[in-house]
C-alpha positions as CSV (number, residue, x, y, z in Angstrom):
1,X,117.9,99.4,96.5
2,X,119.4,102.5,98.1
3,X,117.0,105.2,99.4
4,X,117.5,108.9,98.8
5,X,119.4,109.1,102.1
6,X,121.8,106.4,101.0
7,X,120.7,103.8,103.6
8,X,119.1,100.6,102.3
9,X,115.8,99.8,104.0
10,X,115.1,103.3,105.3
11,X,112.6,105.9,104.2
12,X,112.6,108.8,106.7
13,X,109.5,110.3,105.2
14,X,107.1,107.5,105.9
15,X,105.0,107.9,109.1
16,X,104.3,105.1,111.5
17,X,101.2,102.9,110.7
18,X,99.6,103.7,114.1
19,X,100.2,103.8,117.8
20,X,100.3,100.1,118.4
21,X,101.1,96.7,116.8
22,X,99.0,96.5,113.6
23,X,98.4,92.7,113.9
24,X,97.8,92.7,117.7
25,X,95.3,95.5,117.3
26,X,93.5,93.6,114.6
27,X,93.4,90.4,116.6
28,X,92.6,92.0,120.0
29,X,96.1,91.0,121.3
30,X,98.7,92.8,123.4
31,X,102.4,93.6,123.2
32,X,105.3,94.3,125.4
33,X,107.4,96.8,123.4
34,X,106.9,98.2,119.9
35,X,109.2,98.4,116.9
36,X,108.8,100.6,113.8
37,X,109.8,99.5,110.3
38,X,112.2,102.2,109.0
39,X,111.2,101.4,105.4
40,X,107.4,101.4,105.4
41,X,106.4,102.5,108.9
42,X,104.7,99.2,110.0
43,X,104.4,99.0,113.8
44,X,104.9,95.6,115.2
45,X,105.5,94.0,118.6
46,X,109.0,93.1,119.8
47,X,110.5,89.6,120.1
48,X,109.7,89.5,123.8
49,X,106.0,89.9,123.0
50,X,103.8,86.9,122.6
51,X,103.3,87.3,118.8
52,X,106.6,88.8,117.7
53,X,105.1,90.7,114.8
54,X,108.0,93.0,114.0
55,X,110.2,90.0,113.2
56,X,107.4,88.4,111.2
57,X,107.1,91.7,109.2
58,X,110.8,91.5,108.4
59,X,110.5,87.9,107.3
60,X,107.5,88.6,105.1
61,X,108.8,91.8,103.5
62,X,112.6,91.8,103.7
63,X,112.5,95.2,105.3
64,X,115.7,95.0,107.5
65,X,115.7,98.0,109.8
66,X,113.4,98.7,112.7
67,X,113.6,101.5,115.2
68,X,112.3,101.3,118.8
69,X,108.8,102.9,119.0
70,X,109.1,103.4,122.8
71,X,109.3,106.9,124.3
72,X,112.8,108.1,124.8
73,X,114.4,105.4,122.7
74,X,116.0,106.0,119.3
75,X,118.0,102.9,118.6
76,X,117.8,100.8,115.4
77,X,118.1,97.0,114.8
78,X,119.1,95.5,111.5
79,X,117.5,92.1,111.2
80,X,119.6,91.2,108.1
81,X,123.0,91.7,109.9
82,X,121.9,91.3,113.6
83,X,123.4,94.7,114.3
84,X,122.3,97.3,116.9
85,X,122.8,101.0,116.2
86,X,122.4,103.3,119.1
87,X,121.1,106.1,116.9
88,X,120.3,106.9,113.3
89,X,118.4,109.2,111.0
90,X,115.3,110.8,112.4
91,X,112.0,109.3,111.0
92,X,108.7,111.1,110.3
93,X,106.8,111.8,113.5
94,X,105.7,110.6,115.9
95,X,108.9,109.0,117.2
96,X,107.0,106.7,119.6
97,X,103.7,105.5,120.8
98,X,101.8,108.0,123.0
99,X,103.5,108.5,126.4
100,X,100.3,107.7,128.2
101,X,100.0,104.3,126.4
102,X,101.1,101.7,129.0
103,X,103.9,99.2,128.5
104,X,102.9,96.5,128.1
105,X,99.8,97.6,126.2
106,X,97.4,98.5,125.2
107,X,95.3,99.3,128.3
108,X,92.5,96.9,128.9
109,X,94.0,94.0,126.8
110,X,97.0,93.0,128.9
111,X,96.4,89.9,131.1
112,X,97.2,90.0,134.8
113,X,99.9,87.3,134.3
114,X,101.4,89.0,131.2
115,X,105.0,88.4,132.3
116,X,104.6,84.6,132.0
117,X,103.7,85.0,128.3
118,X,107.0,86.9,127.4
119,X,109.6,85.3,125.2
120,X,113.1,85.3,126.8
């Protein structure tokens, strides 16, 4: 399926699902960095995070494109082709989690030894 903008797996009009990883928030977990599905707006945690929910979302839905949901970053990753794109179409705002939200986050749920839990 090709979207109106001609890019499979991308719908620039869909807003993000929230300010943090949907699944981590529901489970009381934490994340390192956030990724936004370019097709449905799902916010999931990156592959370095303990739970890797962005990749799980791709595997469950087949939505191939994610964009970084970190302040100041606009790159895309295509799970289907393992390609990085330094830039791409602008998605519906906001373009990142709030700047005052810490990384890793969210505040109050990150363990003191968080770096030991990261995936390499």
